[in-house]
N, C-alpha and C positions, 0 to 999 in steps of 0.2 A: 659576059665573060665565059669562056669555056671552063670546064672543070679543071683542065690542066693549068690554065692561067691562074685560077683561084688557088690551086695547090702551090704553084710557083710563088705566088705573092705571099701566101702564108709562110712558106719556107723562108722567103727573104726576111719577113718580119721576125721570125724566130731567131734567125742568125744575126740580125742587126739590132735587136732590142735587148733591154735588160729588165728583168722582173724586179719591181720595187715593192718591198713589203711596207705596208702602211703602219703608222704608229699614231694612235688616237691622241697622244700627248703633244704631237707636233702642232705648233701654233699655225693656224691658217685663217687669218682675219679677212673674211669675205662675207658679203651680205647674204648670198644664196647658199643655204646649207648644202644643197646638192653639188656645189662646186668645191666644197672642202676637200674631198678626196683628190680632185684634180690638182689643187694647190699643194696638198701633202705629197703627192707623187712627184711633182716638179721640185719641191724642196728636198725631199729625202733622196731623190735621184740626182740631185745637184745639177739640174738642167741649166743650160745657158739661156734658153728661150722657151716661152710658152706661146704657142700659136693658137689664137682663138678669135672669134668674132663676138664673144659674149662680153657685153659692156661692163659687167660686174668686175672683170679682171682689169679693165682700164680705169676704173673709178677707185677712189680711196675708200677704205684702207688697203685694199688688195694691191693696187698698183704701187703705192708707196712702200709697202712691205716687201714686195717682190723686187722692186728696184734696189732697196736697201741691201738685200742679200745677193744681188747680182743676177737676177733673172729678168730678162727683157720680155715684156708682153708685146706681142706683135700680131697683127692681122695677117692673113695669107699673102697679101700683096707685099707688105713690109718684109715678111720672111723671105719671099722670093728675091727681093732686092738685096737683102742681107746675104743670102746664099751666093749671089753672083759675085760678091767682093772677093 
């Protein structure tokens, strides 16, 4: 990518994203401790979907908890199908 393309992409991300402050007290039941901040970000940011290929998000307890609070866990292909609707 050219420097201008990178600059444009970063500008797009800044305009279309929301910074989410993490809270260590937010429950994030997942096996891999490194995934806790990803779950917390989705929960605190009130995400509709979490797109990942990480199997820990598709397994219990993470999948059950996220489903219970209304966050769909999707892989990239499923997300593309959902966005087409």
